[in-house]
N, C-alpha and C positions, 0 to 999 in steps of 0.2 A: 501430552491433544491439546490439540490449538483451540485457543477460547478466539472467539472474534465480535469485535463492539462497536460501533453506528453508531457517529454524535458526528451532525450534519453533512457535508457532504466528506468526510475522512472513517477510514475506517484503521478500527487497532487491531493486530490480530496477538497476540499472545502466548507462549508454548514453542517459539522456534528453537530446534533444539542445533541442526547442521546447517552449514552451509550451501549444502544442496537441498536442503530443504527451503531456503530463505528464496533459491533462487525459483524453484518450481514456483514460488506461494507470486513470486513478485510479476515472470511471466503471465500465469490468472489471471491476478487482478490487473496489469495491461493489458490481457485480451480485451477485459474484462470494463475497459475506461480511466484505471484508475493509476496514479505513479507513483512510484514506492521513495519516502519524505523521509526514511530515513528509521534507525529503532532509540526511542527516547522514552524516559519514567512519566508515566503517565497519572497525573494525583491520585487516581478515583482508580487506579487499575493496577498501577507497575509499570515493571519495564514492559514492552510492546511497539511494534514493526508498526509505523503507523503510514495509510496511503489516504492519496487525498484525489479525488472527481476530476477527472483533466475537464476543461474546457477546450470545446469546438475547435477552439483555432491556434492550439495552443502548439501540434505539430509542425516543425518552420520545416521539412521536406514537402509536404504537402502543402504550403505556400509559394515554394519557389516554383510547383509546374506551375 
């Protein structure tokens, strides 16, 4: 079961069991404007995937157009 935590501009998701599940979550987060930062140990939570809110001007492809 996935547990989601939000702290400022970051979201932590705990309980990811497979690569396929991770890819699905990363794609959903990307569509919602978050980027995957990695998997880390968070002091209050434990191990979790870390997502950070993207800024509007982050996309390089859009800036080249």
